[in-house]
C-alpha positions as CSV (number, residue, x, y, z in Angstrom):
1,M,239.3,103.6,78.1
2,L,240.2,100.6,79.7
3,V,241.7,98.1,77.5
4,V,242.4,94.5,78.2
5,R,245.7,93.2,76.0
6,P,248.0,90.4,76.5
7,A,251.2,90.4,78.6
8,G,255.1,90.8,77.2
9,P,257.7,91.0,78.6
10,A,257.9,95.0,78.8
11,D,255.4,94.5,82.3
12,L,257.2,93.0,83.9
13,D,258.0,96.0,86.4
14,H,254.2,96.7,86.4
15,L,253.4,92.7,87.1
16,L,255.6,93.1,90.0
17,E,254.0,96.1,91.8
18,L,250.3,93.8,91.0
19,A,252.2,90.6,92.4
20,I,253.3,92.5,95.9
21,L,249.4,94.6,96.1
22,S,247.9,91.1,95.5
23,G,249.9,90.1,99.6
24,P,249.5,86.7,100.7
25,G,248.1,83.4,99.0
26,F,248.2,84.6,95.8
27,T,249.6,81.4,94.6
28,S,249.7,82.6,90.6
29,L,251.5,86.2,91.5
30,P,254.9,85.4,93.5
31,E,256.9,88.2,95.0
32,D,259.6,86.8,92.5
33,P,261.3,89.4,89.1
34,D,262.6,86.0,87.9
35,I,259.7,83.3,88.1
36,L,257.8,86.4,86.6
37,S,259.7,87.5,84.0
38,D,259.2,83.7,82.8
39,R,255.7,84.1,82.7
40,L,255.5,87.2,80.9
41,E,257.9,85.2,78.3
42,L,255.6,82.2,78.1
43,S,252.3,84.7,77.8
44,Q,254.0,86.6,74.5
45,A,254.5,82.9,72.8
46,S,251.2,81.6,73.6
47,F,249.9,85.0,72.2
48,R,252.4,84.1,69.0
49,G,251.5,80.4,69.1
50,E,254.8,79.7,69.5
51,V,254.1,76.7,72.2
52,T,252.0,73.7,72.0
53,P,248.1,74.5,73.0
54,Q,248.6,72.2,75.9
55,E,251.5,74.8,77.7
56,A,249.6,77.5,76.4
57,W,249.6,80.6,79.6
58,Y,247.7,83.8,78.9
59,T,248.3,86.5,80.7
60,L,246.1,89.9,80.8
61,M,246.8,93.0,81.5
62,L,244.5,95.7,82.0
63,E,245.5,99.3,80.9
64,D,244.2,102.7,80.9
65,G,244.2,104.0,77.6
66,D,244.9,107.6,78.4
67,T,247.6,106.9,80.9
68,G,249.1,104.2,80.0
69,D,248.8,102.8,83.7
70,I,248.8,99.4,84.3
71,D,245.7,98.3,86.6
72,G,244.8,94.6,86.9
73,I,246.1,91.1,85.8
74,G,243.7,87.9,84.5
75,S,245.3,84.7,83.1
76,V,243.7,81.6,81.6
77,K,246.0,78.6,81.6
78,A,245.3,76.4,79.1
79,T,245.5,72.9,81.0
80,V,246.6,71.8,84.5
81,G,248.3,68.6,85.3
82,L,249.4,67.4,82.6
83,K,253.4,68.2,83.4
84,R,252.6,69.2,87.3
85,P,249.8,67.2,89.4
86,F,247.1,69.6,90.2
87,F,246.2,69.1,93.7
88,S,243.5,69.3,95.8
89,F,241.4,68.2,98.9
90,R,237.7,66.9,98.0
91,V,235.3,67.3,100.9
92,V,234.1,64.1,100.8
93,N,231.2,63.1,102.7
94,N,230.9,60.0,104.9
95,T,227.9,57.9,106.5
96,A,228.2,55.8,109.2
97,S,225.7,53.8,111.3
98,S,225.1,50.7,114.3
99,P,221.3,49.5,113.7
100,S,221.8,47.8,116.1
101,I,222.7,50.4,118.5
102,G,220.4,53.1,116.5
103,V,223.2,55.2,115.7
104,K,223.7,57.3,112.1
105,L,226.9,59.6,112.2
106,D,228.0,61.8,109.0
107,H,231.2,62.7,108.3
108,Q,233.5,64.7,106.6
109,T,236.7,63.9,105.7
110,L,239.3,65.6,103.4
111,V,241.5,63.6,100.9
112,L,243.7,64.1,98.6
113,V,243.1,63.8,94.9
114,N,244.0,64.9,91.0
115,E,241.0,65.0,89.6
116,C,241.3,68.4,87.1
117,T,243.9,66.9,85.1
118,G,243.9,68.5,81.2
119,W,240.7,71.2,82.3
120,T,241.4,74.8,81.3
121,E,241.9,77.5,84.3
122,V,241.0,80.7,84.7
123,G,242.9,82.9,87.3
124,S,244.8,85.3,88.4
125,L,242.0,87.9,88.6
126,F,243.4,90.9,90.7
127,L,242.7,94.4,90.2
128,K,244.4,97.6,92.2
129,A,241.7,99.0,94.9
130,D,241.0,101.9,93.4
131,R,239.9,100.4,90.4
132,R,237.4,97.8,92.3
133,K,234.8,100.4,90.9
134,G,233.0,101.0,87.7
135,G,233.0,97.7,86.0
136,A,236.8,97.2,85.7
137,G,236.5,93.6,87.2
138,R,233.6,93.1,85.1
139,L,235.4,93.9,82.1
140,L,238.8,92.6,82.7
141,S,237.0,89.0,84.6
142,Q,234.7,88.7,81.1
143,S,237.6,89.0,78.8
144,R,239.6,85.7,80.1
145,Y,235.9,84.3,78.3
146,M,236.4,86.3,75.2
147,L,239.5,84.3,74.8
148,I,238.4,81.6,75.5
149,G,235.3,82.2,72.7
150,A,237.6,83.7,70.1
151,Q,239.2,80.1,69.7
152,P,237.4,77.5,71.7
153,D,240.1,74.3,70.5
154,L,243.0,75.9,72.2
155,F,240.9,75.2,75.2
156,A,239.7,72.1,77.5
157,E,235.7,71.3,77.6
158,N,235.6,71.9,81.5
159,V,237.4,75.2,82.6
160,L,237.9,76.1,86.7
161,A,238.9,78.6,88.5
162,E,240.5,78.9,92.3
163,L,239.1,81.2,95.0
164,R,241.7,82.4,97.4
165,G,240.8,80.6,101.0
166,V,240.8,83.3,104.3
167,F,243.3,84.9,105.7
168,T,243.4,87.1,109.1
169,P,243.9,91.0,108.8
170,D,247.3,90.0,110.7
171,G,248.3,87.8,107.4
172,A,247.3,84.4,109.1
173,C,245.5,81.6,107.8
174,P,244.1,79.3,109.5
175,F,243.7,76.1,107.4
176,W,247.6,76.4,107.2
177,D,248.4,76.9,111.1
178,H,246.3,74.7,112.0
179,V,246.0,72.1,109.1
180,A,248.6,72.3,106.6
181,H,251.4,72.9,107.9
182,K,251.6,70.2,110.5
183,F,252.3,68.1,106.9
184,F,254.6,70.9,105.1
185,P,257.0,72.2,108.3
186,M,257.9,75.4,106.5
187,E,256.6,78.8,106.0
188,F,253.5,79.6,104.2
189,D,255.2,81.8,101.6
190,D,257.9,79.0,100.9
191,A,255.4,76.9,100.0
192,D,253.1,79.1,97.7
193,R,256.5,79.8,96.0
194,M,257.2,76.0,95.3
195,T,253.9,75.2,93.6
196,G,254.3,77.9,91.5
197,S,258.1,76.9,90.5
198,T,258.8,73.5,91.3
199,D,257.4,69.9,89.5
200,K,255.3,70.0,93.7
201,Q,257.1,66.6,94.3
202,F,256.9,68.0,97.7
203,I,253.6,67.9,97.9
204,L,253.9,64.0,96.7
205,D,256.3,63.7,99.6
206,L,255.2,65.2,102.0
207,A,251.2,65.2,101.4
208,P,248.7,62.7,104.0
209,R,248.3,60.0,102.4
210,H,245.0,58.9,104.2
211,P,241.9,61.2,105.0
212,I,241.1,64.1,107.4
213,Y,238.5,64.1,109.5
214,V,236.9,67.6,109.6
215,E,235.8,67.0,113.2
216,L,238.9,66.4,114.9
217,L,240.2,70.1,113.6
218,P,240.1,73.2,115.6
219,E,237.4,75.2,115.4
220,P,239.4,77.7,113.3
221,A,240.4,75.4,110.4
222,R,237.1,73.8,110.1
223,A,235.2,77.3,110.0
224,V,237.2,78.5,107.0
225,I,236.9,75.6,104.5
226,G,235.6,76.0,101.7
227,K,235.0,79.7,102.1
228,V,236.5,82.7,100.3
229,H,239.3,85.1,101.3
230,P,236.7,88.6,101.9
231,Q,238.9,90.5,98.4
232,G,237.7,87.1,96.7
233,V,234.3,87.5,97.4
234,P,233.5,90.2,94.3
235,A,235.8,87.7,92.1
236,M,233.2,84.7,93.2
237,A,230.3,86.6,92.4
238,L,231.3,87.3,88.6
239,L,232.4,83.8,87.8
240,E,228.9,82.7,89.5
241,S,227.5,85.0,87.3
242,E,228.9,83.1,84.5
243,G,227.4,79.6,85.1
244,F,230.3,78.6,87.7
245,R,229.7,76.6,90.5
246,T,231.6,74.6,93.9
247,N,232.9,71.6,93.1
248,G,233.6,70.0,96.0
249,L,237.3,70.5,96.2
250,V,239.6,73.1,98.2
251,D,242.4,74.3,98.2
252,I,245.4,72.5,99.9
253,F,247.1,75.0,102.0
254,D,244.0,77.6,102.4
255,A,241.1,75.5,102.1
256,G,239.6,78.1,98.9
257,P,236.9,77.0,97.0
258,T,237.3,75.3,93.6
259,V,234.8,76.4,91.0
260,S,234.2,75.1,87.8
261,C,232.0,75.7,84.6
262,G,231.8,73.8,80.7
263,R,233.8,75.7,78.6
264,D,230.7,76.3,76.4
265,N,227.9,77.0,79.3
266,I,229.9,79.6,80.5
267,R,227.7,82.6,79.7
268,T,229.8,84.9,78.3
269,V,231.4,82.4,75.9
270,R,227.8,81.1,74.7
271,D,225.9,84.2,74.1
272,A,228.7,86.5,72.6
273,R,227.6,87.0,68.9
274,L,230.8,87.3,66.0
275,L,229.7,90.6,63.6
276,T,231.4,92.3,61.2
277,V,232.6,95.8,61.7
278,E,231.0,99.2,60.6
279,I,232.8,102.9,61.5
280,A,230.3,105.7,62.8
281,D,230.5,109.0,64.0
282,Q,228.5,108.5,66.7
283,V,226.9,105.0,68.6
284,E,223.5,105.3,70.2
285,A,223.1,102.8,72.4
286,E,221.5,102.4,76.1
287,L,224.2,100.2,78.1
288,P,228.3,100.2,76.8
289,A,229.0,96.5,75.0
290,L,231.6,94.1,76.0
291,I,234.0,93.9,73.1
292,S,236.9,92.1,71.8
293,T,238.6,91.2,69.1
294,D,238.2,87.1,67.1
295,S,241.9,86.5,67.7
296,V,243.5,85.6,70.0
297,A,247.2,86.9,68.6
298,N,245.5,89.9,67.9
299,F,243.6,89.9,71.2
300,R,241.9,93.2,73.0
301,A,238.8,94.2,74.3
302,V,236.8,96.7,75.9
303,R,233.4,98.1,77.1
304,A,231.8,100.5,74.8
305,K,228.6,101.6,72.9
306,A,227.6,99.6,70.3
307,D,224.8,99.9,67.9
308,I,224.1,96.3,66.7
309,Q,222.2,96.1,63.3
310,G,222.2,92.8,62.0
311,E,225.3,90.6,61.7
312,T,227.2,94.2,61.8
313,V,228.0,96.3,64.4
314,R,228.5,100.1,64.2
315,L,231.4,101.0,67.1
316,T,233.0,104.6,67.0
317,A,236.5,105.4,65.3
318,E,237.9,105.5,69.1
319,T,236.6,102.3,70.1
320,A,237.9,100.6,66.8
321,A,241.2,102.4,67.1
322,A,240.9,101.2,71.0
323,L,240.8,97.1,69.7
324,K,243.1,97.8,66.6
325,V,240.2,96.6,64.4
326,R,239.1,98.4,61.4
327,A,235.6,98.2,58.9
328,G,235.2,94.8,57.9
329,D,237.2,93.4,60.6
330,A,235.2,90.5,63.0
331,V,234.6,91.3,66.2
332,R,232.7,89.3,69.4
333,V,230.0,91.4,71.0
334,K,227.8,90.5,74.2
335,S,225.5,93.3,75.2
């Protein structure tokens, strides 16, 4: 059985492996052991309630309960933009007209903004290639919303996710090469690393202060604005199924889209029910349900058969053991 559980310092080797596999442009998974170690320390402290809610960054691991293998990662950052700006480009539509000569033109511009201050971010969704079928990605993705639903007051009313932008098969990034690199004269990987490990002052110092007219950009750059990396298409579909929609913001380095949704309108947050556990030898159910603990500190989530009867849910002993719950405990269930 696959289990989603909190990450901690002991997961460093696993997290570094996932960071290497994720490839370029995955800002939240840098190939830096020191940064990843700090993140795991912060994750452990966040689940234990040892940091302020605004500073919490919850990292989740997808673990194979039979082998102990770590096959994926997801995360929830309680707030963004408070200590370090959360920069994006807003795609702005402008209309220019000259009635005297009967001309009307529509122009798109990219404007540097910092609009998402205080929002919650779901991110870092990545699975090993052999786990990208069979529902593992959906389990990992939805577990983040079950975590939010367990204690909504720890999270903001607005939730966002950033999708990785387009890269060519050889690792080149058209938007970076033709646009961002003109303002940040460094390697993409260096800018990517600095975004996650500094106060982002370099962005404030170097980023364009005036709108960038999209029509003046080379076609390879124009073509990828707001587009998702091929590996991110399933993640985008999962986000859309939860109610997330594009909001006109794109990443300043790779032009990948940002999507957002109201916390209480996220489908899994809204529809999961709080039920009382009963243990049964066998459970009859047509389809497995998403089940999680109702605790941030002891968060675990699985997908398993569940028989819902009124305000109770019957689980097998195996499922209860995976969740580390007993009869009479409360769990959240989304069927």
